[in-house]
C-alpha positions as CSV (number, residue, x, y, z in Angstrom):
1,M,-59.1,-6.9,31.7
2,G,-55.8,-5.5,32.9
3,A,-53.6,-3.2,31.0
4,P,-51.5,-4.4,28.0
5,A,-48.7,-6.7,29.1
6,D,-50.2,-6.8,32.6
7,P,-48.0,-9.3,34.6
8,L,-51.1,-10.9,36.2
9,I,-53.0,-11.5,32.9
10,L,-49.7,-12.9,31.3
11,S,-49.0,-15.2,34.2
12,Q,-52.7,-16.5,34.1
13,R,-52.7,-17.1,30.3
14,S,-52.9,-20.8,30.4
15,R,-56.0,-20.6,32.5
16,I,-57.7,-17.9,30.4
17,V,-56.9,-19.9,27.2
18,R,-58.2,-23.2,28.8
19,F,-61.3,-21.4,29.8
20,A,-62.1,-19.9,26.3
21,V,-61.4,-23.3,24.7
22,E,-63.5,-25.4,27.3
23,H,-66.4,-22.9,26.6
24,R,-65.8,-22.8,22.9
25,I,-65.3,-19.2,22.9
26,P,-63.2,-18.0,19.7
27,A,-61.0,-15.5,21.5
28,M,-58.5,-13.1,20.1
29,Y,-55.4,-12.1,22.1
30,E,-52.8,-9.5,22.1
31,F,-49.6,-11.7,22.2
32,R,-48.6,-14.8,20.5
33,E,-47.8,-16.5,23.9
34,F,-51.6,-17.0,24.3
35,V,-51.8,-18.8,21.0
36,S,-48.8,-21.0,21.8
37,D,-50.8,-22.0,24.9
38,G,-53.7,-23.0,22.7
39,G,-55.6,-19.7,22.0
40,L,-57.2,-19.3,18.6
41,L,-55.3,-16.1,17.3
42,S,-53.3,-13.0,18.3
43,Y,-52.4,-9.9,16.6
44,G,-50.1,-7.7,18.4
45,P,-46.4,-6.8,19.2
46,N,-43.9,-9.4,19.9
47,L,-43.2,-9.4,23.6
48,M,-39.6,-10.7,23.1
49,E,-38.8,-7.9,20.7
50,M,-40.3,-5.4,23.2
51,F,-38.1,-6.8,25.9
52,R,-35.1,-6.6,23.6
53,R,-35.9,-3.1,22.8
54,S,-36.3,-2.1,26.5
55,A,-32.8,-3.5,27.2
56,G,-31.3,-1.0,24.9
57,Y,-33.0,1.8,27.1
58,V,-31.4,0.1,30.2
59,D,-28.1,0.2,28.6
60,K,-28.4,3.9,27.7
61,I,-29.4,4.6,31.2
62,L,-26.7,2.7,32.8
63,K,-24.3,4.6,30.5
64,G,-25.4,7.9,31.9
65,A,-28.5,9.1,29.7
66,K,-31.3,10.7,31.7
67,P,-34.6,8.6,31.2
68,A,-36.4,11.9,30.7
69,D,-34.3,12.5,27.6
70,L,-35.0,9.2,25.9
71,P,-37.7,9.1,23.3
72,V,-40.8,7.2,24.0
73,E,-41.1,4.2,21.4
74,Q,-44.2,2.2,20.4
75,A,-44.2,-1.2,18.8
76,S,-43.7,-0.7,15.0
77,K,-44.0,-4.5,14.1
78,F,-47.2,-6.4,14.6
79,E,-47.6,-10.1,13.9
80,L,-50.6,-12.3,13.4
81,V,-50.4,-15.7,14.7
82,V,-53.3,-18.4,14.1
83,N,-53.7,-21.8,15.9
84,L,-55.2,-24.1,13.3
85,K,-55.5,-26.9,15.8
86,T,-57.6,-24.7,18.1
87,A,-59.8,-23.4,15.0
88,K,-60.3,-27.0,14.1
89,A,-61.4,-28.0,17.7
90,L,-63.9,-25.0,17.8
91,G,-65.2,-26.0,14.4
92,L,-64.0,-22.7,12.8
93,T,-62.7,-22.3,9.3
94,I,-60.1,-19.5,9.1
95,P,-60.5,-17.6,5.9
96,P,-57.7,-17.9,3.3
97,S,-57.3,-14.1,3.4
98,I,-56.3,-14.5,7.2
99,L,-54.0,-17.5,6.6
100,V,-51.9,-15.7,3.8
101,R,-51.4,-12.8,6.2
102,A,-50.5,-14.8,9.2
103,D,-46.9,-14.5,10.4
104,Q,-47.2,-17.8,11.8
105,L,-49.5,-20.7,11.6
106,I,-49.6,-23.3,14.5
107,E,-50.7,-26.6,13.3
């Protein structure tokens, strides 16, 4: 598998998800976009929030900041997304302890 947020992996997410579902593989992904495309569940940072935060870096650089002087940031908020439709199709029951912790349930 490629590096996190690898553009090749992200661009092929529909094919990856379709393969997993067709072969009845309960797969977990890093980004919610995979779950939106039919994947079972994801736990990871929100891509849109990461892009929004990177825009702040671009703004600072365009205003004259030196990239080497900017602090390195890591995601601080992670989200759990569960696709209940996919779980049902795979014949899986998601435990209530997971459901109550989920940030989003896709039905």
